[in-house]
C-alpha atoms as one frame of an Amber mdcrd trajectory, in Angstrom:
protein
  -1.640  10.136   8.245   1.994   9.078   8.256   3.340   7.212  11.253   7.085
   7.037  11.838   9.730   7.215  14.574  12.642   9.553  15.185  15.819   8.057
  13.705  17.778   8.833  16.863  15.506   8.197  19.873  12.585   6.232  18.330
  10.001   8.694  19.628   6.768   7.945  17.700   5.112  10.577  15.485   1.895
  10.753  13.508   1.672  13.618  11.003  -0.625  14.488   8.107   0.314  13.469
   4.561   1.111  17.082   3.632   4.326  16.801   5.706   5.692  13.921   3.588
   9.350  14.485   2.696   9.747  17.463   5.049  12.072  17.623   8.047  10.875
  17.978  11.620  12.732  18.550  14.857  12.097  15.776  17.377  10.373  17.143
  20.463  12.140  14.610  22.656  15.801  14.704  21.538  16.044  17.649  19.115
  17.229  15.511  16.183  16.132  16.647  12.713  14.219  13.726  11.218  12.715
  13.476   7.758   9.074  12.500   7.420   8.870   9.490   5.080   7.066   9.742
   1.750   3.501   8.510   1.489   3.437   5.188  -0.372   1.093   5.406  -3.328
  -1.697   2.869  -3.534  -0.758   2.042  -7.138   2.739   0.977  -6.011   1.234
  -1.257  -3.359  -1.215  -2.758  -5.869   1.601  -3.385  -8.380   3.710  -5.126
  -5.713   0.758  -7.335  -4.740   0.035  -8.296  -8.339   3.717  -9.025  -9.006
   3.927 -11.210  -5.868   0.825 -13.134  -6.924   2.157 -13.558 -10.449   5.581
 -14.751  -9.308   4.424 -16.831  -6.345   1.031 -18.285  -7.227   1.157 -18.860
 -10.982   3.918 -21.515 -10.949   2.084 -23.424  -8.210  -1.208 -23.234 -10.111
   0.481 -24.407 -13.329   2.039 -27.366 -11.527  -1.292 -28.419  -9.982  -3.158
 -27.949 -13.277  -0.608 -30.031 -15.202  -0.762 -32.823 -12.606  -4.576 -32.894
 -12.775  -4.419 -32.989 -16.568  -2.074 -35.998 -16.462  -4.379 -37.811 -14.042
  -7.406 -37.089 -16.199  -5.660 -38.423 -19.312  -4.652 -41.618 -17.483  -8.023
 -42.173 -15.813 -10.093 -45.165 -16.948 -13.125 -44.513 -19.132 -16.407 -45.016
 -17.338 -19.531 -45.820 -19.320 -22.992 -44.980 -18.022 -26.179 -46.781 -19.050
């Protein structure tokens, strides 16, 4: 199902995916509105992966490098 609002009067609509890209006439104001396209799940997945790559990786690298420095500078402990 695709949920959207009329561009002119904001009347809410819920239509099946088969109407994606088609025009409808608003029942409230008569305006011809276009039903938005259905976003593909692969696009959404790609956006999520790209966000994680761009946003999380630099933070992880910074934390990892700081831990590595601390480990290299840590005193040696001997166990009996």
